[in-house]
N, C-alpha and C positions, 0 to 999 in steps of 0.2 A: 960524393961531390957536390959542392953547390954551384949554382949559375946565377951570380949577382945580376940583378934586372934593376933599372931604374922606372920609376913609376912617372907618368908624363899626365899632363892635364892641359886641354885647350878649353879657355873660358870664353865665351860669347855673351852677348849681351843677356840672353834669356836662359841660359844653360850652360854646362860644362860637360865635357866628356873626358873620361880616365882611360888611359891606356896602360897595358903592360904587354910588352912583347914577350912572345915566348920563344926561347932559344931552340933553334933548327934541330939540335941534337937531340934534346928531349922530345920534339914533335915526332922526330923518325924513331927514337926508340919506342914510342907509344902507339907508333904505326897510325898517326892521325891522317885523316883524308880533307881535302878541301870541302868546306861546306858543313863539316862534321858539327853536330850540335853537343855542347857540353854544359853541366850544371855546376856553378859555385856554390860551395856549401861553407858557411861561416862557422868555424870551430869556436874561435875565441878572437879577441881582437889581435892575435898574434898569428893566428894559422888560418889559412883557407885551403879547402880541399876541393879539387875538380875531379867529376866524374861523368862518362859518358851518360847521355840522356837514354840512349837505345843503342844497341849492339848494330853496327852498319852490316850490310850484307856480306862483306869480304870478311869480318871477324866472326859471323855466324857461320859462314861456310868453313872457315878454320876449324871452328870447336865441332862440327859435324865430323868432320874426317877421322 
């Protein structure tokens, strides 16, 4: 199942900011936490991959159990 999302841009005099909102259902499924760092990897011009930069304490504890 896919989750269509619009790309947004805010243009200012000297810069632009691009935004893609992440659907809450996906964030919950991935167990993301507020402030977590992720990294975007460009596969090609049609695909991006996002991966966690580091395992959070919460996820590290789950794996140890």
